[in-house]
TORVOMI-120238 format. One line per 4 residues: their letters; for each residue x, y negated, z of N, C-alpha, C. Coordinates in steps of 0.001 Angstrom, whole numbers, plus 500000, padded with zeros to 6 digits. Layout:
% residues N
a> X Y Z X Y Z X Y Z  ...
END
This chain:
% residues 453
xxxx> 105023 614457 670169 103610 614403 669372 104172 614274 668198  103739 614968 667308 104054 614868 665737 103472 613328 665071  103874 613188 664049 103386 612268 663253 102073 612512 662522  101181 611617 662121 099967 612134 661129 100544 612743 659784
xxxx> 099518 613728 659557 099888 614318 658292 099009 613514 657282  099324 612449 656663 098499 611719 655630 098059 612440 654855  098484 613475 654028 098120 614358 653131 097099 615169 653299  096974 615765 654862 095827 616304 655274 094691 615602 655798
xxxx> 095151 614512 656010 094047 613486 656563 093035 612991 655410  093767 612693 654249 093300 611863 652998 092277 612996 652347  092774 614393 652474 092169 615206 651908 091018 615608 652549  090460 615056 653924 089350 615371 654589 088242 614246 654001
xxxx> 088502 613218 653484 087837 612296 653104 087316 612263 651495  086038 612767 651145 085853 612655 649823 085854 611407 649116  085598 610265 649917 085387 609151 649074 086808 608511 648571  087674 608952 649110 089202 608069 648633 089612 608764 647673
xxxx> 088610 609918 646805 089287 610060 645476 088726 609174 644384  087858 608314 644892 087070 607215 644139 088275 606364 643148  087921 606289 642104 088978 605302 641053 087850 603865 640408  088950 602979 640312 088202 601746 639663 089475 601488 638612
xxxx> 088844 601558 637275 089940 600780 636138 091197 601958 636338  090598 603093 636448 091818 604099 636416 092804 604056 637722  092221 603178 638487 093224 602885 639796 092684 603675 641011  093235 604182 641916 092564 604395 643183 092444 603458 644075
xxxx> 090958 603752 644550 090212 602580 645353 091111 602450 646536  091233 601252 647162 092009 601054 648651 090888 600683 649215  090492 601265 650319 089643 600964 651448 090099 600201 652546  089751 598966 652315 090333 598069 653674 088917 597102 654178
xxxx> 087812 598102 654075 086756 597820 654457 086392 598210 655830  087278 598979 656454 087020 599511 657500 086277 598740 658842  086508 597775 659135 085665 597007 659792 084363 596773 659725  083829 597078 658489 082374 596913 658377 081980 598202 658332
xxxx> 082779 599451 658324 081826 600701 658278 083250 601557 657424  083418 602611 658255 084821 603676 657616 084060 604611 656674  084996 605049 655893 084812 606350 655106 084250 607630 655979  083788 608640 655717 083433 609870 656666 084241 611113 655691
xxxx> 084411 612000 656824 084898 613324 656639 083990 613995 655768  084300 615206 654809 083203 615930 654301 082719 616924 655217  083333 617220 656710 082580 617769 657273 081454 616996 657989  081173 615885 658128 080345 615056 658138 079295 615256 657384
xxxx> 079572 614939 655845 078306 615232 655209 077635 616810 655288  078675 617515 655434 078222 619076 655613 077048 619328 656821  077599 618542 657926 076506 618803 659033 075414 618105 658868  075501 616872 658234 073966 616361 658143 073378 616978 656749
xxxx> 073812 617636 655953 072866 618500 655019 072601 619648 655894  073481 620523 656625 073042 621698 657394 072121 621265 658490  072062 620279 659237 070892 620211 660019 069917 619935 659457  069470 619139 658332 068507 619069 657695 067968 620171 656791
xxxx> 068580 621109 656414 068009 622371 655872 067986 623409 657138  068822 623557 658019 068562 624480 658577 067834 624510 660387  067833 622980 660781 067382 622857 661991 066584 621515 662273  065866 620989 660978 065348 620089 660670 063897 620123 661864
xxxx> 063819 619710 662909 062549 619523 663754 062535 618604 665011  061646 618219 665440 061416 617422 666509 062162 617971 667709  062272 617529 668671 063097 618499 669905 061971 618766 670891  062414 619622 672009 061565 620133 673032 060248 621184 672541
xxxx> 060632 621671 671219 059590 622699 670929 060333 624237 671516  059432 625443 670990 059772 626774 671448 060206 627557 670226  060060 626795 669279 060478 627389 668035 062080 627233 667469  062560 628151 667048 064230 628191 666755 064814 626438 666185
xxxx> 064034 625897 665144 064573 624469 664587 064384 623879 665966  063452 623902 666451 063513 622816 667590 064351 623097 668855  064608 624465 669020 065655 624783 670166 067091 624179 669572  067225 624662 668243 068481 624070 667690 068952 622689 667802
xxxx> 067680 621932 667616 067790 620386 667766 068021 619937 669208  067490 620538 670020 067906 620480 671379 069209 620577 672069  069757 621633 671250 071335 622160 671560 071974 620841 670916  071522 620477 669549 072490 619721 669040 072554 617934 670005
xxxx> 071363 617779 670688 071286 616393 671450 072412 616929 672361  072307 617895 673225 073376 618247 674218 074653 618307 673552  074984 618694 672487 076465 618651 671975 076624 617094 671605  075825 616370 670990 076194 615138 670738 076700 614169 672139
xxxx> 075915 614368 672931 076105 613675 674431 077446 614070 674843  077572 615649 674786 079153 615898 675211 080310 615551 674502  080102 615567 673184 081062 615187 672094 081517 613896 672536  080430 612911 672589 080331 611308 672879 081210 610902 673951
xxxx> 080926 611913 675172 081449 611518 676530 083031 612083 676864  083378 612960 675632 084603 613224 675587 085651 612476 674912  084798 611665 673990 085449 610562 673284 085687 609482 674107  084611 608893 674905 084621 607857 675688 085491 608273 677066
xxxx> 085408 609187 677392 086097 609629 678734 085000 609118 680035  084055 609947 679975 082848 609718 681005 081625 610831 681012  080634 611006 681938 079918 612145 681757 078919 612222 680593  078571 613525 680218 077536 613538 679106 076123 612680 679433
xxxx> 075674 612559 680757 074483 612065 681198 074555 610461 681159  075968 609815 680560 075935 608565 680824 076036 607867 679555  075567 608656 678471 075964 608496 676954 074107 608332 676423  073726 607278 676034 072602 606737 675431 072858 606805 673962
xxxx> 071903 607150 673118 071723 606960 671570 070935 605813 671473  070995 605138 670266 069993 604103 669623 070588 603967 668111  069457 603108 667590 069744 602903 666219 071125 602185 665831  071515 601369 666617 072826 600883 666383 073510 600168 667536
xxxx> 074518 599384 667864 074735 598848 668961 074005 597607 669223  073879 596567 668260 072741 595534 668745 071736 595935 669270  070946 596950 668711 069495 597353 669450 069881 597631 670933  071075 598477 670816 071081 599095 672584 071468 597935 673284
xxxx> 072116 596896 672825 072564 595728 673860 071411 595080 673905  070693 594910 673189 069149 594215 673353 068320 594838 674409  068462 596058 674152 067516 596826 675445 067948 596651 676620  069674 596736 676784 070201 596522 677977 070031 595264 678478
xxxx> 070387 594465 677577 069970 592509 678383 068515 592607 678685  067362 593207 678052 066174 592803 678579 065989 593386 679849  066581 594635 679981 066196 595173 681180 067199 594551 682318  068246 594278 682207 069013 593467 683252 068194 592091 683573
xxxx> 067684 591437 682371 067061 590257 682761 065621 590181 683496  065107 591393 683739 063961 591754 684722 064180 591125 685849  065448 591482 686206 066189 591349 687536 066947 590029 688008  066914 589095 686594 067907 587815 687033 066793 586534 687289
xxxx> 067392 585987 687990 066587 584512 688585 067043 583128 687732  066278 582156 687584 066622 580937 687295 067796 580301 687821  069123 579985 687070 070295 579478 687925 071055 580567 687752  070725 581787 687474 072002 582888 687250 072532 582566 686210
xxxx> 074009 583236 686099 074825 582988 684804 075620 584350 684280  075447 584078 683170 076116 585038 682288 077061 584344 681300  078362 585122 681150 079448 584626 680616 079385 585349 679060  079568 584670 677943 079945 585395 676624 081326 584684 676051
xxxx> 081876 585193 674891 082872 584653 674410 082972 584294 673112  083700 583117 672618 083563 582685 671374 084294 583305 670245  084935 584630 670770 085704 585508 669768 084551 586696 669392  083537 586879 669970 082780 588048 669760 081880 587941 668682
xxxx> 081407 589290 668062 080502 589460 667448 079163 589192 668039  078029 588570 667359 076920 587641 668118 076251 588954 668404  076289 590046 668163 075260 591243 668972 075568 591294 670402  076928 591058 670615 077159 590515 672012 076924 589275 672699
xxxx> 076458 588614 672042 076440 586982 672207 074955 587004 672446  073894 586857 671312 072805 586354 671519 071883 587446 672004  072445 588635 672293 071554 589471 673345 071323 588961 674568  072240 588054 675209 072557 587573 676332 071768 585914 676226
xxxx> 071918 585195 675316 071404 583786 674915 070007 584322 675170  069170 585320 674704 067875 585647 674707 067306 585540 676325  068169 585744 677187 067704 585355 678295 067562 583899 679006  068052 583066 678194 067925 581643 678844 066459 581340 678819
xxxx> 065508 582111 678108 063811 581503 678405 063634 582008 679891  064703 582771 680438 064143 583219 681827 064921 582210 682726  065473 581068 682376 066371 580093 683138 067699 580652 683492  068219 581642 682704 069491 582039 682818 070406 580888 682113
xxxx> 071737 580762 682855 072739 579628 682049 073718 580644 681461  073935 580302 680479 074956 580831 679413 076171 580343 679422  077585 580750 680008 078582 579688 679586 079449 580580 678823  080488 579845 678042 080877 580544 677077 082440 580680 677158
xxxx> 083344 581432 677072 084935 581324 677207 085214 581058 675649  086374 580443 675768 086790 580122 674276 088056 580884 674059  088782 580560 672962 089955 581603 672455 090886 580473 672194  092169 580934 672110 093388 580049 671853 093256 580039 669913
xxxx> 093298 579110 669540 093328 578768 668067 094275 579353 667388  095676 579327 668288 097037 579602 667533 097117 580880 667457  096486 581758 668004 096640 583454 668055 095378 584044 668036  094095 583316 668166 092788 583811 668595 092733 585074 669691
xxxx> 093643 584752 670762 093477 585283 672029 092450 584770 672932  091710 585453 674019 090823 585196 674574 091730 584283 675773  090883 582992 676539 091564 582256 677073 090838 582728 678639  091887 583519 678970 091785 584476 680433 091464 583095 681603
xxxx> 092477 582078 681326 092623 581152 682498 091334 580653 682765  090756 580250 681517 089194 579703 681585 088080 580805 681877  088242 581777 681422 087367 582894 682085 087445 583174 683558  088745 583122 684091 088737 582976 685690 087914 581775 686059
xxxx> 088105 580381 685516 087595 579106 686155 086201 579343 686111  085445 579768 684905 084000 580309 684688 083255 581220 685887  084105 582264 686183 083401 582989 686905 083150 582706 688532  082010 582895 688963 082067 582515 690290 080687 583343 690857
xxxx> 080555 583007 691928 079360 583763 692675 077572 583929 691827  077563 583025 691033 076233 582954 690344 076418 583763 688902  077627 584186 688923 078009 585118 687586 077294 586591 687885  076358 586710 686879 075701 588220 687102 076520 589273 686209
xxxx> 076756 588812 684916 077336 589556 683951 078438 589031 683089  079332 589426 682759 080149 589169 681637 080145 590153 680581  080022 589372 679148 080082 590159 678072 081106 589813 677334  082046 590737 676850 083051 590573 676173 083219 591950 675196
xxxx> 084040 591584 674278 084665 592395 673108 085995 592768 673540  085679 594344 673196 087055 595143 673538 088500 594720 672163  087604 594502 671392 088815 593819 670074 088021 593391 668987  088493 592027 668330 087581 591219 667487 087610 591979 665925
xxxx> 086463 591758 665845 086158 592576 664628 086770 591479 663742  086914 590179 663586 087138 589077 662753 088938 589199 662482  089520 589114 663620 090768 589103 663303 091613 590084 664238  090948 590990 664883 091938 592230 665509 092283 592032 666771
xxxx> 092078 590930 667405 092730 590522 668821 092102 591771 669773  092840 592374 670518 092547 593354 671379 092643 592443 673236  091624 592553 673650 091141 591898 674926 091760 592653 675996  092297 592332 677126 092515 592899 678486 091153 593274 679217
xxxx> 090566 594212 678884 089395 594654 679543 089496 594693 680917  090528 595583 681145 090893 595813 682414 090858 594431 683785  091639 593612 682570 091669 592325 683723 090282 591502 683808  089323 591743 682919 088062 591283 682924 087191 591738 683934
xxxx> 087121 593274 683987 086588 593928 684882 086900 593357 686396  088132 593179 686746 088547 593190 687883 088175 591814 688245  088266 590734 687536 087491 589455 687583 085967 589084 687813  085568 590067 687197 083852 590144 687177 083465 590863 688481
xxxx> 084097 592168 688828 083873 592852 689916 084194 592052 691332  085012 591103 690933 085560 590791 692528 084139 589664 692792  083434 589184 691936 082237 588552 692390 080980 589252 692350  080972 590440 691983 079740 591220 692063 078829 591464 690800
xxxx> 079867 590904 689630 079087 590881 688348 079443 592059 687371  078310 592247 686708 078531 593543 685710 079430 593132 684631  080105 594223 683859 080841 593787 682676 080194 594723 681406  079492 594059 680201 079146 594929 679294 080214 594696 678152
xxxx> 080794 595711 677404 081717 595613 676522 081064 596085 675321  081706 595618 674177 081172 595475 672778 082314 596368 672052  082518 597857 672182 083872 598573 671797 083699 598756 670330  082723 598495 669545 082490 598848 668240 084098 598639 667519
xxxx> 084733 597942 667393 085917 597221 666401 087171 598145 667129  086731 598559 668514 088225 599046 669157 088327 600767 668910  087000 601321 669130 086831 602700 669013 087842 603577 667837  087581 602821 666997 088313 603677 665676 089951 603583 665638
xxxx> 090415 602811 666608 091922 602390 666586 092731 602683 668064  092105 603488 669020 093108 603671 670197 091942 604394 671011  092880 605577 672106 092129 605921 673061 091091 605224 673987  090180 605667 674535 089410 604951 675419 089142 605929 676521
xxxx> 088916 605276 677855 088479 605877 679096 087701 604837 679684  086571 604899 679758 085750 604150 680463 085293 604121 682000  086030 605554 682502 085741 605405 684086 087219 604765 684547  088265 605095 683734 089378 604078 683896 089225 602601 684031
xxxx> 088662 602099 682964 088491 600832 682422 087479 600100 683841  086445 601011 684234 085632 600590 685422 084463 599405 684901  084286 599737 683495 083329 598759 683072 082045 599310 683155  080989 598491 683242 079708 599173 683557 078664 599593 682388
xxxx> 078759 598983 681339 078284 599325 680096 079488 599344 679065  079542 599844 677913 080196 599737 676696 079504 600272 675789  079323 599884 674412 078582 599909 673417 079662 600206 672058  079315 601080 670966 079834 601133 669936 078944 601957 668708
xxxx> 079653 602184 667821 078682 602625 666559 079713 603674 665694  079076 604892 665433 079784 605949 664820 080224 605645 663786  079516 604810 662692 079777 604515 661382 081304 603690 661319  081756 603189 662551 082891 602467 662522 084042 603594 662979
xxxx> 083681 604887 663083 084441 605926 663604 084500 607194 663012  084187 606980 661900 084221 607978 660633 082769 608830 660686  081725 608319 661264 080461 609038 661271 079382 608538 660621  078198 608774 660763 077009 608030 660060 076567 606967 660968
xxxx> 075681 606374 660581 074837 605236 661206 074041 605361 662681  074611 605088 663626 074125 605354 665096 075160 604695 665944  074193 604325 666991 074555 603424 667797 074891 604446 669204  075825 603798 669997 076326 605026 671111 076441 603582 672365
xxxx> 075839 604257 673515 076064 603486 674716 076033 604166 676098  077539 603787 676287 077983 604093 677636 077465 603365 678552  076616 604064 679987 076229 603059 680953 076823 603935 682330  076925 603153 683326 077346 604139 684416 076108 604808 685000
xxxx> 076202 605811 685407 075054 606709 685900 073989 605940 686832  074507 605040 687892 073676 604365 688844 072888 603178 688222  073896 602816 687051 072859 601505 686401 071574 602331 685662  071990 603192 684858 070910 603756 683927 069689 604416 684884
xxxx> 070223 604865 686229 068908 604812 686794 068484 603884 687723  069006 602755 687751 068488 601851 688822 067757 600659 687859  068284 600297 686617 067452 599249 685894 066381 600032 685010  065393 599191 685187 064350 599474 684185 064228 599607 682855
xxxx> 063968 600625 681978 063908 600057 680443 062516 599716 680115  062357 599014 678832 061122 599028 678206 060970 600153 677407  059694 601156 677716 059454 602436 677240 058232 602786 677119  057543 603788 676401 056297 604032 676402 056136 605078 677664
xxxx> 054649 605201 678032 054511 605682 679372 054869 607109 679121  054552 607868 678184 054881 609536 677921 056399 609856 677888  057304 608786 677465 058420 609166 677543 059128 609417 678679  060112 610239 678729 061054 610547 679708 061434 609728 681028
xxxx> 061288 609966 682134 061760 609169 683264 063120 609429 683494  063681 610505 683112 065131 610907 683750 066172 610315 682653  067281 609904 683621 068514 609460 682836 069341 610522 682017  069657 610588 680610 069761 609109 680133 068442 608881 679096
xxxx> 067568 609590 678764 066512 609701 678106 065758 608482 678153  065681 608120 679480 064454 607094 679605 064903 605827 678630  066082 605633 678262 066884 604532 677479 066491 604687 675928  066117 606013 675390 066093 606239 674096 064605 606179 673505
xxxx> 064107 605244 672691 062811 604788 672544 062558 605428 671113  061825 606252 670975 061458 606981 669811 061967 608077 669641  061844 608752 668584 062635 609927 668218 063788 609634 667561  064595 610125 668189 066238 610162 667626 066651 610550 666371
xxxx> 067525 609747 665896 068259 610419 664327 069070 611602 664544  068163 612743 664453 068959 614160 664560 069841 614369 663567  069814 614009 662435 070602 614463 661607 071777 613504 661440  072109 612176 662106 072856 611222 662402 073805 612052 663713
xxxx> 073084 612457 664608 073789 613082 665583 074674 614121 665123  074258 615094 664089 074918 616165 663509 076034 615644 662939  075846 614493 662068 077236 613872 661512 078071 613343 662528  077809 612661 663790 078271 612154 664943 079296 613057 665663
xxxx> 078640 614556 665739 079576 615692 666161 080357 615968 665483  080213 616077 664224 081420 616261 663071 082291 615625 662963  082053 614076 663018 082942 613550 663139 083992 613181 664475  083664 613509 665487 084150 613700 666748 084955 615129 666632
xxxx> 084543 616099 666206 085311 617395 665604 086372 617128 664750  086083 616237 663731 087304 615883 662824 088567 615411 663594  088286 614376 664515 089328 613822 665313 089669 614755 666170  089182 615838 666784 089698 616888 667564 090609 617220 666782
xxxx> 090282 618143 665674 091274 618285 664732 092394 617781 664418  092377 616543 664282 093427 615700 664279 094371 616002 665359  093664 615741 666610 094709 615799 667841 095341 617234 667975  095050 618307 667551 095355 619431 667271 096649 619501 666366
xxxx> 096538 618812 665297 097407 618675 664387 098654 618004 665037  098390 616783 665590 099879 616055 666334 100030 616681 667698  099398 617665 668163 099729 618046 669548 099781 619720 669557  100968 620078 669151 100828 621660 669170 100441 622610 670229
xxxx> 100620 621448 671431 100186 622064 672864 098547 622358 672919  097778 621684 672364 096535 622060 672331 096050 623517 672376  095333 624070 672950 095018 625284 673094 094426 625835 671811  095051 626955 671356 094578 627469 669846 093496 627943 669599
xxxx> 092736 628357 671018 091315 628466 671137 090596 627394 670560  090833 626310 671023 090117 625084 670384 090116 624950 668929  091298 625409 668307 091324 625177 667040 090201 626254 666196  090580 627547 666716 089578 628404 666458 088212 628172 666465
xxxx> 087892 627375 667646 086248 627160 667586 086125 625973 666635  086854 624999 666506 086754 623763 665611 086402 624537 663995  087255 625451 663767 087235 625829 662150 085835 626855 662430  085405 627556 663345 084259 628233 663439 082881 627340 663172
xxxx> 083096 626174 663964 082153 625158 663917 081805 624574 662307  082911 624400 661694 082584 624016 660357 081667 624783 659624  082158 625999 659851 081474 627396 659198 080280 627879 659320  079958 627722 660676 078561 628290 661525 077615 627358 661760
xxxx> 078282 626000 661574 076948 624824 662369 077774 624360 663529  077875 623017 663570 078138 622158 664903 077833 622536 666129  076383 623080 665972 075724 623191 667242 076324 624678 668176  077323 625094 667192 077965 626533 668064 079105 626234 668466
xxxx> 079463 625100 668497 081271 624393 668539 081508 625205 669978  082491 626104 670259 083265 626460 671359 082104 627515 672301  080839 627466 671629 079836 628693 672485 079259 628929 671567  079631 630077 670445 079067 630423 669419 077765 631094 669545
xxxx> 077471 631526 670896 076279 632597 671734 075016 631764 672069  075185 630611 672191 074274 629968 673266 072789 629827 672747  073288 629722 671454 071679 629311 670731 071258 630706 670558  071547 631882 670816 070981 633221 670930 070577 633292 672035
xxxx> 070925 632847 673085 070653 633118 674637 070304 631398 675443  068865 631199 674822 068296 630024 675420 068447 629855 676985  068361 630932 677595 068323 630769 678960 069686 630347 679743  070657 630356 678989 072018 629756 679135 071887 627989 679542
xxxx> 072342 627853 680864 071914 626622 681437 072559 625602 680438  072050 624009 680367 072769 623149 679986 073929 622596 680350  074034 622839 681671 075446 622500 682404 076712 623519 681882  076244 624579 681568 077288 625473 680958 077515 625242 679615
xxxx> 076566 624779 678641 076704 624326 677153 077618 623306 677406  077523 622293 678076 078254 621122 678363 079489 621282 678535  079754 621862 679657 081341 622177 679993 081923 622677 679147  081431 623490 678284 082430 624054 676904 082945 622971 676170
xxxx> 082402 622179 676130 082823 620824 675166 084176 620036 676087  084313 620145 676857 085279 618889 677682 086605 619207 677360  086953 620328 677206 088460 620898 676943 088720 619810 675405  087688 619399 674932 088083 618539 673792 088721 617515 674088
xxxx> 088671 616952 675345 088918 615434 675543 090445 615403 675503  091377 616423 675626 092796 616016 675304 093357 616049 674166  092270 616928 673078 092934 616485 671815 092207 615268 670919  091416 614740 671935 090870 613640 671240 091867 612059 671475
xxxx> 092288 612453 672834 093335 611582 673304 094410 611480 672411  094898 612734 672320 096258 613035 671419 096085 612118 670122  094745 612466 669346 094562 612039 668075 094573 610522 667911  093612 609837 668856 093664 608241 669070 094889 607860 669403
xxxx> 095771 608355 670247 097353 607781 670476 098264 607716 669064  097983 609020 668250 098496 609070 667258 098081 608026 666118  096835 607787 666132 096346 606709 665158 096806 605231 665419  096528 605246 666955 097264 603894 667586 098933 603300 666900
xxxx> 099271 604583 667255 100991 604263 666792 101150 604397 665141  100404 605006 664517 100454 604639 663487 100007 603706 662640  098829 603102 662976 098343 601987 662449 099068 600539 663129  099761 600868 664046 100777 599661 664406 102128 599847 663641
xxxx> 102181 600757 663082 103420 600686 661965 102821 600102 660643  101723 600305 660339 101145 599700 659050 100833 598154 659526  100946 597759 660561 100546 596340 660899 102215 595689 660714  102952 596365 661228 104612 596017 660765 104858 595497 659488
xxxx> 104182 596411 658676 104222 596109 657241 103666 595305 656444  102194 595111 657042 100967 594093 656745 101209 592986 657036  101572 592714 658292 101313 591179 658679 102743 590309 658081  103811 590721 658315 105060 590055 657736 104947 589747 656395
xxxx> 104181 590902 655746 104276 590551 653948 103112 589271 653818  102244 589394 654528 100907 588356 654287 101582 587062 654650  102475 586895 655788 103065 585325 656092 104124 585210 655058  104668 586041 654265 105669 586100 653114 104908 585292 651817
xxxx> 103433 585343 651644 102637 584930 650625 102609 583384 650641  102793 582720 649552 102964 580959 649529 101243 580893 649548  100739 579889 650306 099723 579553 650548 098884 580189 651345  099016 581124 651999 098218 582256 652663 098372 581966 654339
xxxx> 097301 581735 654803 096898 581253 656299 096336 582459 657222  097235 582937 657949 096772 583976 658442 096111 583527 660153  095277 584100 660614 094274 583900 661789 094807 585100 662754  095043 584899 663831 095654 585779 664574 096841 586155 665440
xxxx> 097222 587095 665641 098325 587501 666417 099455 587632 665546  100270 586814 665308 101339 587377 664066 102793 587634 664852  103183 587546 666029 103790 587732 666511 104280 589498 666699  105508 590094 666211 105245 591855 666331 105596 592200 667679
xxxx> 105839 591310 668750 105957 591821 669789 104992 591761 670782  103814 591552 669936 102454 591437 670281 101429 592104 669785  102195 593003 668966 101132 594041 668118 100428 595009 669004  100649 595362 669899 099863 596243 670981 098759 595537 671401
xxxx> 098482 594190 671056 097561 593419 671603 096289 593125 670191  096513 593823 669525 095736 593840 668326 095683 595163 667329  094746 595028 666691 094401 596169 665442 094844 595766 664369  094908 596607 663381 095449 596577 661960 094243 595610 661138
xxxx> 093854 594696 661565 092480 593893 660927 092838 592392 660891  093109 591805 659836 093276 590597 659586 092538 589646 658899  092314 588431 659509 091444 587259 658540 092388 586133 657975  092498 585799 656965 093265 585047 656157 092331 584070 655440
xxxx> 092970 583031 654826 092805 582312 653915 093649 581924 652671  093345 581759 651466 094322 581584 650578 093889 580072 650126  095166 579422 650105 095079 577984 649674 094182 577681 648196  093012 576851 648113 092550 576631 646833 091742 577560 646354
xxxx> 091466 578416 647136 090489 579586 646676 089536 579755 647707  088248 580399 647635 087254 580476 648413 087372 581995 648946  087304 582319 649978 087059 583645 650230 086366 584909 649612  085272 584392 649104 084606 585256 647941 085672 585338 646761
xxxx> 086133 584297 646243 086647 584706 645129 087933 585586 645087  088699 585285 646477 089889 586283 646714 089210 587653 646847  088347 587786 647448 087751 589142 647880 087157 589721 646525  086472 588929 645401 086097 589603 644067 087591 590024 643374
xxxx> 088533 588878 643192 089916 589235 642558 090270 590583 643160  090461 590884 644260 090724 591966 645249 090037 593449 644366  088547 593210 644353 088015 594158 644203 087820 594604 642633  088394 593401 641888 088813 593677 640146 090150 594590 640216
xxxx> 090573 594469 641160 092116 595632 641140 091611 596721 642033  090780 597143 642132 090189 598472 643137 090350 598081 644515  090714 596902 645044 091048 597027 646428 089706 596510 647192  088881 597003 647984 087992 596614 648772 088022 596147 649896
xxxx> 087560 594821 650409 087486 594020 651405 086370 592802 651506  086066 592700 652874 085154 591490 653537 085593 589988 653129  084575 589322 653021 084707 587800 653409 083380 587381 653817  083609 586526 654730 082262 585692 655437 082809 585473 657009
xxxx> 081779 585573 657708 082167 585162 659138 081999 586653 660050  081358 587684 659544 080975 589174 659891 080282 589006 661258  079705 588259 661247 078770 588073 662483 079634 587348 663782  080959 587041 663332 081772 586431 664778 081664 584918 664444
xxxx> 080664 584231 664264 080485 582916 663450 080878 581942 664372  080792 582078 665639 081655 580981 666515 083195 580921 666397  083532 582376 666123 085341 582244 665720 085522 581256 664442  084490 581623 663347 084942 581038 661911 084412 579473 662272
xxxx> 083679 579178 662865 083311 577685 663190 084408 577008 664129  084779 577568 664882 085898 576612 665865 087245 576794 664939  087509 577910 663913 088780 577609 663193 088552 576872 662134  087119 576160 661932 086960 575006 660857 087072 575842 659549
xxxx> 086551 577012 659229 086391 577457 657657 085097 578317 657489  084149 577994 658500 082941 578522 658162 081971 577700 656940  082132 576779 657120 081437 575716 656239 081842 576068 654566  083295 576678 654258 083826 576937 653241 083963 578151 652841
xxxx> 083285 579156 653692 083091 580435 652988 083787 581548 654130  084336 581114 655134 084543 581855 656221 086197 582508 656115  086260 583557 656228 087610 584318 656075 087460 585601 654947  088876 585624 654780 088818 587066 653711 089501 588391 655008
xxxx> 088866 589354 655094 089121 590288 656019 089886 591619 655374  090765 592018 655654 091445 593199 655448 091405 594391 656574  090759 595352 656811 090826 596171 657767 091404 597581 657214  092476 597971 658031 093162 599255 657703 092562 600145 658909
xxxx> 092662 601651 658229 092364 602541 659274 093674 603891 659034  093448 604713 660036 094583 605936 659527 094599 606826 658437  093542 606275 657505 093568 607463 656448 094000 606033 655282  094336 605150 655650 095301 604259 654748 096923 604674 654746
xxxx> 097402 604331 653460 098670 604614 653594 099682 603499 653282  100816 603503 653569 101998 602226 653341 101836 601615 652186  101894 602940 651054 101658 602573 649749 100322 601350 649551  099539 602013 650154 098312 600871 649991 098730 599550 650688
xxxx> 099159 599460 651504 099679 598523 652145 100382 597569 650930  101277 598140 650463 102088 597518 649522 101186 597148 648360  100470 597911 647801 099779 597474 646732 098688 596346 646970  098443 596225 648269 097505 594907 648639 098358 593514 648751
xxxx> 099525 593552 649241 100274 592454 649072 100758 592192 647929  101121 593267 647253 101374 592861 645665 100103 592325 644726  098892 592705 645118 097672 592107 644662 097634 590554 644865  097964 590226 646295 097838 588991 646857 098489 588036 646431
xxxx> 099821 588451 646209 100798 587724 645402 100208 587135 643862  100125 588341 643348 099442 587753 641913 098195 587032 642051  097441 587240 642916 095854 586285 642885 096679 584833 643702  097552 584794 644513 097864 583315 645042 098632 582693 643993
x> 098954 583180 642764 099930 582229 641993 098847 581277 641324
END
C-alpha cells in the first residue's frame, strides 16, 4: 500500500485554500464536522439542477431521484460493510437513534435494563434515558479518568439477563478513545441483549465492517466523513423488519423505507455518494491493485453525474432491475477499505507527533490515552486544558492565529463533569483528519506554546 498523497488530497478540498491574516487556515475542527471535497459541492448542485424531484414518479427527474436513492444505499453499504437494504437515512444520527429507541421501547417492560456509558455523546444516552418513562432501568458504565478508557470490567459486571440493550460509542468525540466494540458485542449477545453503536466519530478515521463486528445497529453522520449533513443508520435486516417504526399509514411498509419518515434530503444523498466516491478514489491512489475499470468509472461519475457511477447506461434502461444496479457498486468496497486503512495509518503518525508535543507544553493537561503503545486505541482527537486560561480563551487565541478548534463539552457532558472541568468551560478540542499535514501539527504546537506563556 502506498502512502497518502497529501498534495492530491488537499487539492480536492476547496475550503483548505482559505486564509486569515495572510496565513492558511488550519482546520482542527473535524470532530464537529469535516470539510468537503469539491466533488460533493458539484454533486449537490448537479442534483438540484438536473434531477430535483420527489421519488417514485415516471418522469425523468423523478426516475433519476429513485436511482440516486439506490446509489446512496449501495455506497453506504460498501462503506460500512453490509447489505444495501440494511441502510436507513435520516436527518442526523440523533434523530435516527431516537427513532430506534422508541421502536425498541414498544417491546420493553418495567424492570428491563439498558446500559449506556459515561464516555458517550448524549445522542446515544438521552435517547435511551427517554425509556425510563416505561419503567426501563438505565445503568451507566464509567470510564477510567487517568486515560479516559471504558471500564470493561464494570460493563461485564452490569450485564445480566435483564439487560436488553447496550448503547456504546465506537470512539469518543471528546477525547478520541476507541472502544472494543467486538468485546462489547460478545458480552451483550451472551445474555441476548442488542448493541447500538454510535460510530459518528469513528467512521472518518478507520475501516469498518458492521457484519464482522456483529453489532445490531450502528449510526453515523456523513458530515463527519467529508459529506453533507445527513444521518445514516445500519440495522440488521431482521431487526428492521421485526421492530415497528412510528410512521404515517401511507408510507412504505418494506425495509428499509419504513424507517424513513417524510421526504429524504435527496441533494444530501447526492453529496453522500460523491463523498464516498472521493474515498474510493483515494483507495485507488493508495492501492494500485484496484481495478483500473473502477478508476475510469469514478472519473466518469464526476463528469456525467454520480447516479451513473459504474453503470452509465442504467438511467436510459429503466427496466434494469434494482438488484443489477446495486451489484454494480460493490466492487467499491475494496477501495474503501484500502483508503480507510491508509487514513488510519497516516493519522496515527500525526498522533505520534501531536501528543508528545502537547505533553511538552508547560501547564497543559491532556485527557485521554497518551501512551504511544496504545495509539491504536485512539483517534487523532485530543481534549486538553491550559493552566490559568479558560477553554474559550484558548480557542479564541488559536482562532486569531488561523487555527480552528472547538471548546466545551461536545455533548459528551458526563465526561467533562467527571473530569471536573465542566463548570469551568469544559475542554479545548483539537481534531485532525487525513487532510491535515505534519506542518500544521507543528504550527498548532508552536501556537499553543505561545499561548501558554
